[in-house]
Legacy VTK file of the C-alpha trace (Angstrom):
# vtk DataFile Version 3.0
C-alpha trace
ASCII
DATASET POLYDATA
POINTS 197 float
-91.802 -57.531 -73.270
-88.398 -58.461 -71.793
-86.846 -56.635 -68.937
-83.963 -55.454 -71.444
-86.204 -54.014 -73.992
-88.594 -52.270 -71.355
-85.019 -50.661 -70.040
-84.069 -49.745 -73.517
-87.372 -48.272 -74.223
-87.312 -46.314 -70.676
-83.833 -44.972 -71.528
-84.977 -43.990 -74.870
-87.761 -41.869 -73.447
-85.369 -40.253 -70.956
-82.913 -39.276 -73.441
-85.436 -37.767 -75.801
-87.314 -35.909 -72.760
-83.696 -34.568 -71.942
-82.792 -33.637 -75.425
-85.855 -31.967 -75.988
-85.674 -30.119 -72.543
-82.302 -29.073 -73.265
-82.814 -27.446 -76.398
-85.689 -25.372 -75.151
-84.487 -23.258 -71.857
-85.616 -20.469 -73.448
-84.911 -21.475 -76.895
-85.120 -18.270 -78.981
-83.744 -14.538 -78.214
-87.121 -13.294 -79.013
-88.668 -15.576 -76.401
-86.049 -14.531 -73.841
-87.287 -10.755 -74.386
-90.580 -11.529 -73.988
-90.169 -13.628 -70.585
-88.060 -11.032 -69.634
-90.769 -8.147 -70.486
-93.274 -9.630 -68.705
-91.703 -8.043 -65.357
-91.925 -4.589 -66.563
-94.755 -2.284 -66.225
-95.464 -2.033 -70.086
-94.538 -5.371 -71.596
-95.932 -5.020 -75.076
-93.911 -1.807 -75.410
-90.569 -3.459 -73.925
-91.123 -6.472 -76.538
-91.857 -4.288 -79.405
-88.951 -1.737 -78.483
-86.556 -4.666 -77.764
-87.394 -7.482 -80.365
-85.357 -5.792 -83.219
-82.322 -6.092 -81.049
-83.014 -9.870 -80.430
-79.801 -11.062 -82.066
-77.585 -8.667 -80.265
-79.063 -9.457 -76.897
-78.976 -13.216 -77.162
-80.353 -14.510 -73.876
-77.937 -12.157 -71.749
-79.825 -9.990 -68.973
-76.806 -7.570 -69.103
-77.142 -7.114 -72.992
-81.043 -6.834 -72.379
-80.526 -4.114 -69.824
-77.960 -2.333 -71.945
-80.172 -2.369 -75.293
-83.485 -1.193 -73.097
-81.212 2.091 -71.746
-79.803 2.536 -75.251
-83.600 2.457 -77.067
-84.665 4.673 -73.885
-81.583 7.041 -74.806
-82.298 7.417 -78.548
-86.042 8.164 -77.803
-85.180 10.692 -75.116
-82.916 12.445 -77.491
-84.988 12.632 -80.346
-87.644 13.926 -78.066
-85.485 16.678 -76.355
-84.530 17.745 -79.734
-88.060 18.050 -81.072
-89.035 20.034 -77.860
-86.042 22.340 -78.325
-87.371 22.823 -82.026
-90.864 23.785 -80.683
-89.288 26.113 -78.400
-87.439 28.013 -80.923
-90.177 28.266 -83.213
-92.742 29.270 -80.641
-94.658 31.746 -82.672
-98.173 31.864 -81.504
-97.614 30.023 -77.924
-98.875 31.967 -75.098
-96.209 32.840 -72.154
-97.125 30.059 -69.950
-96.781 27.634 -72.772
-93.193 28.833 -73.575
-92.175 28.529 -70.102
-93.646 25.067 -69.744
-91.874 24.407 -72.919
-88.441 25.822 -71.523
-88.992 23.650 -68.161
-89.589 20.755 -70.470
-86.461 21.200 -72.629
-84.232 21.348 -69.458
-85.486 18.593 -67.453
-85.301 16.469 -71.165
-81.693 17.446 -71.365
-81.023 16.379 -67.908
-82.852 13.084 -68.439
-80.791 12.357 -71.351
-77.611 13.223 -69.242
-78.623 10.419 -66.626
-79.411 8.133 -69.286
-76.168 8.420 -70.845
-74.209 8.052 -67.406
-76.019 4.767 -66.965
-75.101 3.558 -70.451
-71.643 4.544 -69.817
-71.188 2.693 -66.533
-73.070 -0.566 -67.960
-70.602 -0.370 -70.549
-67.581 -1.136 -67.901
-69.140 -2.954 -65.079
-66.467 -4.421 -62.605
-67.018 -7.413 -60.605
-64.740 -5.819 -57.641
-67.036 -2.724 -57.531
-70.237 -4.140 -59.042
-72.936 -3.412 -56.283
-71.858 0.256 -56.196
-71.982 0.320 -59.985
-75.464 -0.940 -60.505
-76.950 1.119 -57.593
-75.402 4.573 -59.451
-77.020 3.039 -62.544
-80.403 2.534 -60.664
-80.205 5.831 -59.409
-79.596 7.641 -62.583
-82.138 5.820 -64.511
-84.605 6.712 -61.663
-83.800 10.479 -61.780
-84.005 10.141 -65.767
-87.989 9.083 -64.997
-88.297 11.757 -62.378
-87.136 14.242 -64.958
-89.873 13.047 -67.318
-92.712 13.181 -64.899
-91.730 16.742 -63.782
-91.984 17.628 -67.722
-95.407 15.955 -68.067
-96.534 17.551 -64.947
-95.794 21.198 -66.431
-98.163 20.290 -69.126
-100.959 19.282 -66.854
-102.019 22.487 -65.833
-105.152 24.253 -66.739
-104.946 26.840 -69.337
-102.296 25.030 -71.816
-102.928 24.604 -75.361
-104.663 21.544 -76.196
-102.678 20.578 -79.358
-99.345 21.512 -77.682
-100.255 19.675 -74.571
-101.295 16.622 -76.128
-98.296 16.426 -78.385
-95.751 17.066 -75.920
-97.426 14.767 -73.428
-97.812 12.032 -76.152
-93.661 11.893 -76.755
-92.750 12.440 -73.314
-95.297 9.526 -71.975
-93.371 7.102 -74.493
-90.237 8.260 -73.169
-91.053 7.557 -69.480
-92.399 4.351 -70.414
-89.422 3.399 -71.898
-87.390 4.463 -69.175
-89.520 2.925 -66.633
-89.149 -0.483 -68.586
-85.536 -0.018 -68.714
-85.546 0.725 -65.008
-87.273 -2.713 -64.410
-84.908 -4.660 -66.327
-81.965 -2.961 -64.374
-83.313 -3.634 -61.284
-83.666 -7.433 -62.365
-79.923 -7.430 -63.563
-78.971 -5.987 -60.322
-80.405 -8.884 -58.472
-78.627 -11.428 -60.822
-75.130 -11.668 -59.150
-74.027 -14.407 -61.426
-74.281 -12.820 -64.683
-71.499 -10.242 -64.140
-67.907 -10.670 -65.504
LINES 1 198
197 0 1 2 3 4 5 6 7 8 9 10 11 12 13 14 15 16 17 18 19 20 21 22 23 24 25 26 27 28 29 30 31 32 33 34 35 36 37 38 39 40 41 42 43 44 45 46 47 48 49 50 51 52 53 54 55 56 57 58 59 60 61 62 63 64 65 66 67 68 69 70 71 72 73 74 75 76 77 78 79 80 81 82 83 84 85 86 87 88 89 90 91 92 93 94 95 96 97 98 99 100 101 102 103 104 105 106 107 108 109 110 111 112 113 114 115 116 117 118 119 120 121 122 123 124 125 126 127 128 129 130 131 132 133 134 135 136 137 138 139 140 141 142 143 144 145 146 147 148 149 150 151 152 153 154 155 156 157 158 159 160 161 162 163 164 165 166 167 168 169 170 171 172 173 174 175 176 177 178 179 180 181 182 183 184 185 186 187 188 189 190 191 192 193 194 195 196
């Protein structure tokens, strides 16, 4: 084989390698979500809760964190409304259960507020003030997680009804796991200075 045909073959191989490599940085939006969710505490929940938003998220860490917060807020609102409905129809509940439900409704309301504020702030990040804004978002999401943990703690006491306890804790655990994942993605976003406007 001549030198020129060997060189041509080598160049062809190099071009093929780079064209296939460049077409697969993280080639799909879903792959990007899977890859990003590995860093969260509950990766399976992260993937299932965010995969339906893959088209909107694309491969943007900012849009991913925003979507995670939005999904979490929706779940927190639904759970808070369910807790309020349970409290309104509290016939048959013992006084301790009613007290635990009242506390839970209050803490979940606070959690919803913290998540709403974090999404609002995420919607208008400014380059000039990015560090403070991201710090505020991290603080609010952490506070939301604390509120959810407080609600769960109220239902961990002995003597509370088994069915009510399992229903409430099941709902709150799901929201807390979503919040934990959202916080991980927000923390990751905060470490990526180059993605900001």
